[in-house]
N, C-alpha and C positions, 0 to 999 in steps of 0.2 A: 555779429558781435566780434569784438577784438579781444584776444586773450594776451595776457602779459605773464610770462613765466619767470620766476626767480628761483632757481633750484627746483625743488619739488612743489613749491607754492605756485598756484595758477590763479590769477585774478581775471574775472570776466568784466569787460567794459562795454557799456551799451552804446557803441558807435560803429559805423561802417566806413567812416572817413575820419582822418585826423592829420594834424601837422606835427611832425617831429622836429624839434628845434634844439640847438646847442650852441655854445660859444667855443670857438677854436681856442685850444689851450695856450697857444703861443701868441697868435695875432689878436686875440680877444675880439673877434668879429663873429657876429651871429650868422648861423646857417639855418635854413628851414627847408623842410621837404613835405610836400602834400601827398598823402597816401590814401588809398581806398581799398576796400575789400571787393574783389570780383572773382567769381568762380572758385572760392575757397583759397585765394592767394592774395598777397599784398601787391598792389600796383602803384608804382611811383608816377605821379602825374606831372609835378612841377617841383623845381628846386630854386632856392633864392640864396644869394650870398650878399650880405650887407657891406660889401667892400671887397678888397683883394689884398693879397700879401703872399709871403713865401709859401709855395705849395698850394695856393688857393686861387690860381688863375681861373677865371670863368672860361668854360669851354666854348668852342666855335659855335656860333649861332646864338649865344647868350645876348640878351638885350638889357641895356642899362636904363632903368626908370627910377627917377627920384633917388639916386644913390644905391639902388638895389639891382644886382644882376639877376635876371630871370632866365631860366632855361628848362627845357624838357629833356631829362636824361633818357638815354636809350638803354634802359634796364629792363630785362625780362621780369615778369611777375615772379615773386618769391614765395615759397612756402613759409619760410620763417626769416625774420630779420633779427640777427644776433648783435647785441650792443654791449660794449664794455661798461662796467659800472664800478668805478674806482673812487675812493675817498680823496684822491689826489687831484682830481679834475672836477670841473663844474658838471652838475647833473644835466641829463637830457630833460627836456620838457615835452610833455605830450599835451597837445591842444585839441579840444573838441568841445562842442556845445558852447562856443564863445568864451572858453576859459582854458588857461594853461596851468598844468600841474607838474611838479617834479616827478619824473618817472619812478625814481626809487621810492618816493612816498606812496605812489600807487601800488608799488610792490611791497607795501607794508614795511618800509625802512630797510629793505635788503641792501647790503653793502658788500662790495668786493666780490660779488658773484655776477657772472654775465646775465643779462636780461634778454629775453626773447619775446618778440611780438609776432603773432600769427592769428589767422582767422580761426575762431573757436571751432567751426565746423571741420577745419582741416584735420583735427585730431579727435573728432567725435565729441567735441565740447570738453575734452580732457587732455591731459598730457600723456 
């Protein structure tokens, strides 16, 4: 299970893999990352950038397919993924079960507080 924390509120989501997506605030280009839970940690499997721009150059080894740069980031598994949550930028989307949802909506409308994603078992199913 995936947990989403917004302050003291924790929401449990019935998934072990998900895509985190967002639109770059300046370049207006979509980014996507595929994550899964393994061993109580979040593992980043693949990332995609739907274009390039200032500060968004694809890394070495990225492959361009149909206008999308794909690559496998060399990121160690994370206990928690902390995300900004501002009313001044577009919201993140969390995609699983063939559906994308605004992340703040999944956090019951939390606004202007950081959001954290983590494996529920990482904290004994609680925060």
